[in-house]
Legacy VTK file of the C-alpha trace (Angstrom):
# vtk DataFile Version 3.0
C-alpha trace
ASCII
DATASET POLYDATA
POINTS 187 float
-0.012 0.004 -0.020
1.395 3.389 -0.976
1.790 6.086 1.708
-0.774 8.264 -0.138
-3.318 5.417 0.077
-2.744 5.057 3.867
-3.119 8.845 4.299
-6.299 8.779 2.265
-7.772 5.925 4.281
-6.921 7.608 7.573
-8.391 10.911 6.417
-11.564 9.165 5.269
-12.030 7.359 8.546
-11.450 10.600 10.507
-13.889 12.384 8.306
-16.567 9.769 8.694
-16.058 9.538 12.418
-15.895 13.237 13.319
-18.043 14.935 10.819
-21.145 12.868 11.537
-20.681 11.871 15.252
-23.181 14.411 16.399
-25.886 12.948 14.228
-25.595 9.564 15.887
-26.916 10.949 19.165
-30.099 12.424 17.670
-32.757 9.711 17.441
-35.885 10.890 19.259
-38.463 13.500 18.447
-37.546 15.479 21.532
-34.050 15.931 20.075
-35.324 17.164 16.691
-33.949 20.692 17.125
-30.549 19.378 18.058
-30.807 16.879 15.202
-31.432 19.656 12.752
-28.494 21.666 14.008
-26.363 18.538 14.070
-27.165 17.918 10.402
-26.128 21.497 9.517
-22.856 21.251 11.469
-22.127 17.847 10.004
-22.750 19.154 6.464
-20.455 22.120 6.947
-17.761 19.882 8.465
-18.294 17.329 5.699
-17.663 19.868 2.960
-14.459 21.128 4.567
-13.252 17.578 5.374
-14.173 16.310 1.916
-12.041 19.007 0.190
-9.135 17.991 2.415
-9.610 14.347 1.573
-9.860 15.129 -2.140
-6.714 17.222 -2.003
-4.714 14.592 -0.181
-5.953 11.665 -2.234
-5.737 13.222 -5.668
-2.348 14.954 -5.289
-2.930 17.312 -8.156
-0.152 19.189 -9.941
-0.543 22.963 -9.907
-1.937 22.843 -13.466
-4.437 20.059 -12.598
-5.496 21.817 -9.409
-6.116 25.073 -11.251
-8.399 23.174 -13.649
-10.062 20.952 -11.018
-10.934 23.204 -8.050
-13.259 25.748 -9.752
-15.312 22.878 -11.243
-15.228 21.011 -7.934
-16.609 23.986 -6.028
-19.384 24.338 -8.635
-20.113 20.582 -8.291
-20.217 20.771 -4.533
-22.538 23.746 -4.615
-24.928 21.877 -6.919
-24.512 18.803 -4.824
-25.333 20.724 -1.639
-28.462 22.104 -3.191
-29.478 18.571 -4.212
-28.628 17.173 -0.733
-31.200 19.565 0.765
-33.912 17.350 -0.626
-32.373 14.277 1.001
-31.923 16.070 4.321
-35.609 17.078 4.171
-36.611 13.415 3.830
-34.322 12.336 6.686
-35.680 15.070 8.959
-39.233 14.024 8.088
-38.479 10.469 8.854
-37.036 11.231 12.237
-40.088 13.415 13.087
-42.575 10.803 12.091
-40.850 7.718 13.315
-42.109 5.292 14.696
-45.648 6.256 13.640
-44.835 6.453 9.994
-47.834 5.629 7.814
-47.700 3.482 4.724
-48.419 6.513 2.462
-45.725 8.555 4.171
-43.181 5.729 3.759
-44.081 5.408 0.054
-43.743 9.191 -0.472
-40.354 9.269 1.312
-39.093 6.271 -0.680
-40.159 7.942 -3.963
-38.447 11.187 -2.950
-35.242 9.334 -2.140
-35.378 7.535 -5.488
-35.787 10.913 -7.126
-32.762 12.169 -5.185
-30.649 9.208 -6.288
-31.683 9.788 -9.881
-30.902 13.480 -9.796
-27.539 12.777 -8.097
-26.590 10.341 -10.858
-27.514 12.971 -13.473
-25.431 15.574 -11.646
-22.444 13.292 -11.464
-22.721 12.479 -15.127
-22.870 16.195 -16.016
-19.833 16.982 -13.931
-17.987 13.908 -15.160
-18.194 15.469 -18.658
-17.121 18.903 -17.361
-14.108 17.466 -15.555
-13.167 15.409 -18.619
-12.903 18.616 -20.727
-9.995 19.861 -18.532
-8.452 16.659 -16.974
-7.432 13.180 -18.160
-10.165 10.526 -17.891
-8.142 8.486 -15.354
-7.896 11.506 -13.056
-11.584 12.223 -13.342
-12.495 8.581 -12.762
-10.275 8.479 -9.723
-12.021 11.548 -8.347
-15.474 10.029 -8.827
-14.347 6.773 -7.327
-13.151 8.759 -4.302
-16.394 10.716 -4.249
-18.347 7.443 -4.264
-16.343 6.082 -1.351
-16.905 9.150 0.734
-20.598 8.976 -0.080
-20.699 5.354 1.077
-18.983 6.201 4.337
-21.349 9.118 4.976
-24.351 7.037 4.126
-23.229 4.189 6.423
-22.654 6.611 9.265
-25.970 8.379 8.775
-28.040 5.257 8.206
-26.604 3.655 11.312
-27.829 6.598 13.359
-31.409 6.401 12.114
-33.989 4.088 13.687
-34.590 1.044 11.403
-37.974 0.001 10.085
-38.370 -3.588 11.231
-41.108 -6.188 10.827
-41.946 -5.852 14.470
-42.520 -2.145 14.064
-44.720 -2.775 11.034
-46.702 -5.334 12.971
-47.133 -2.975 15.922
-48.167 -0.140 13.593
-50.664 -2.437 11.788
-52.202 -3.368 15.207
-52.461 0.269 16.099
-54.143 1.128 12.779
-56.508 -1.819 13.306
-57.452 -0.530 16.751
-58.024 2.990 15.350
-60.241 1.576 12.571
-62.174 -0.503 15.092
-62.660 2.436 17.334
-63.837 4.594 14.447
-66.301 1.813 13.420
-67.642 1.533 16.987
-68.189 5.293 17.195
-70.343 5.224 14.087
LINES 1 188
187 0 1 2 3 4 5 6 7 8 9 10 11 12 13 14 15 16 17 18 19 20 21 22 23 24 25 26 27 28 29 30 31 32 33 34 35 36 37 38 39 40 41 42 43 44 45 46 47 48 49 50 51 52 53 54 55 56 57 58 59 60 61 62 63 64 65 66 67 68 69 70 71 72 73 74 75 76 77 78 79 80 81 82 83 84 85 86 87 88 89 90 91 92 93 94 95 96 97 98 99 100 101 102 103 104 105 106 107 108 109 110 111 112 113 114 115 116 117 118 119 120 121 122 123 124 125 126 127 128 129 130 131 132 133 134 135 136 137 138 139 140 141 142 143 144 145 146 147 148 149 150 151 152 153 154 155 156 157 158 159 160 161 162 163 164 165 166 167 168 169 170 171 172 173 174 175 176 177 178 179 180 181 182 183 184 185 186
């Protein structure tokens, strides 16, 4: 393993650990305000840490860096705007959990699929932009790195969210049945 690979791995682990640690503690509705602020702090830290990781891992020459960084900042700005939609779904999920309805779950899933689709489109667009000023191998290396960082962030975030389990669905179904029964009796 090259020293630059080791450095990249360590930076990535540090990034994933520190940038999103505050999110892991926010799992109940009473903590929603702190969860919202934790997300904002984590996003700000993530952007700064990600630029550090990219810089260390890519090891651009001065010429490559001059071509890469303006496009990267534009990409990250567009990405941040797109990530707002994802954050919105995550916040809604934490607010409504564990009493999430079937319709709400379906809506959130569809919005996340839309986010994934829009993110793929954004990456394809910027892949082309980067390829106009940098070699394809360099651009591919960047997007591989970007994907790895995304996976680490997703794993950290997903591990901090309450899971939807069969037991919760069964409990929710029982609760809906009781509500339906009560409504029928009242009529």
